[in-house]
N, C-alpha and C positions, 0 to 999 in steps of 0.2 A: 559535711563529708563529700568526697569527690570519688566517682567511680574511676577504676584503672582500666583503660581500654586497651592497655599493652598485655594483659593476662588473658586466660582462657574466657572465651565468650560463646554463649550459645543460648538458645531459647530452652525453656523448661520442657517443652515436648521432646527436644532432641536429648536433653540431659535424661529424662525418663528412659528413653530407649538405650542410651549408652550404658546406664547402670542397671538394666533389666529391672526398672522399677514399675510401679503401677499406682493407680489410684488418684493421679493428679486431675483435679477438675478441669474440664475444657476450657473454662473462662480463663485459666492461668497458663495455658500452653505457650502463649507467645511473649511472656514476660522474659526479658533478657537478663542472663547472669553475667557478671564481670568479676571472675575470681571465686576462690573456694577458701573457706576457713573453718577450723575445727575449735576454735576458741571464741567464745560468745563476747568476750571483752575486746577482742582484736578485730572484729567484723568491720568491713569497709562497706560503704553503700554499694549495693548491687551484688554483694557476694551470696554464695548459697552456702547454707551452714550444714556441716556434716557432724552429727552428735556421735562421738566415739565413746565407747564403754571402757573406761580404765579405772583408776582409784575412784574418780567421781563419773556419774553417768552423764554424758553430754546431752542425753535426752531431757534432762532436768533444766537445761539452759536454753533450749529452743525458743521460748517466748522472749527471753533476755536478747538473744541474737537477733530476732525480728525487730524488736524495739531499737537495736543498735544499727540497723540499716540492711539486715539480710533480707533479700527478696524471697528467699524459699529455704526449705529445709528438707534432708533426707530423714526417715523415720524407719527403725526396724519394726518389721511387721508384727513381730511377737511382743513388742514392748507394752502395748496398751493404746490408749486413745490420745492422740496428739491435741494440742491447743486447737481450738476452732478458728475458721476464718483465714487461716494461713494457708499458702501454697505448700502442701507436704507431698513428697514422693515417697511411697512405701517400698522398701527394699528388704531382702532377706538378712543382709548383714551390711551394715553402714561402713565398716572398714574395708571389705571386699568392694563394696561400691566406689569408695574412695580410690582404690587401687585401680579399678576398671576405668574410671575416670581419667586417672593419670596415664594409663597405657593408651587410651584414645587420643589424648591430647599430645603425647609424644609422637605418636604416629601420624597425627594430623599435621603437626609441624615438619615433619621429615627432617628432624635435627640429627646431627652426627652425634652418637653417643660413645662416651669413652668411660668404661667401667674400670675401677681400681680394685683389685682384690688382694688378698695376702694376710699374713699374721701381723707384721710390723710395718710402719712407715706410709700407710695408705694416705692419711691426711697430708703428709708432707708432699708426696709424690703428686696428690690431686692439686695441691697449691701451686707446685712448681709448673705443672702441665698448663693449669689455668693462667698462670703469669705469662708463660711464654705465648700462649695462643691468643690471649687477649690484646695482645700488641697489634694484632691485624684481624682479629675476628670478634664477634659477639659471643660471649662464654657465659654460661651459667653453671654453678657448681653447688655442691651440698655445702651447708653452713657447718663448719667444725666437723664433726663425726656423726652427722645426723643420718646414720644409715639403717635405721630400723624399718619395719613394715609400715609404720606411719610416716617416718621421715623422708623415705625416698619418694613415695607418692606426692607428699607435700613439696618437696624440692621440684619435682616435675611441674607440679601445678603453679608454682610461684614463677616459673619460667616465662620471660617475656616472649611475644609472639616473634620477634625478629632474631631470637637466638640462633646461633649457628653450631655451636658445640655445648653439649650437656656433659658435664663431668661428674660422675657417681663414684 
């Protein structure tokens, strides 16, 4: 597996601060993350895993994510005991932590954001704007209509560091 140095990067100590986390062992503070993932099967080397509670509970897949290359995981404080020997950052809510991390990354990159709203035609308008801007700029946009409370932060966190325009 290969790390993706074009995506969000920081050490675990900084990540713990950004997501208002706690409990990370000091020996893990300077491990670097390269990207974020919520799917244990799609982990890339260097990613941090964020277990989201949906139909299936992402906490049940933390060990699998680590085995697949994740360097650390977030963990909901009230969930119970995480697997031993892994860099774990405890947070109140893993979804909110994902959103906090996306907000931090968007501000860090100082990218121009274009938000498309309305009842009809949002995806079409987004695609047209993206096509026009991408002729002269580096553009990142949501995939399809991935406009949920999980989809938007993931879109932001999948944005490359040299992006000039983010279209949501």
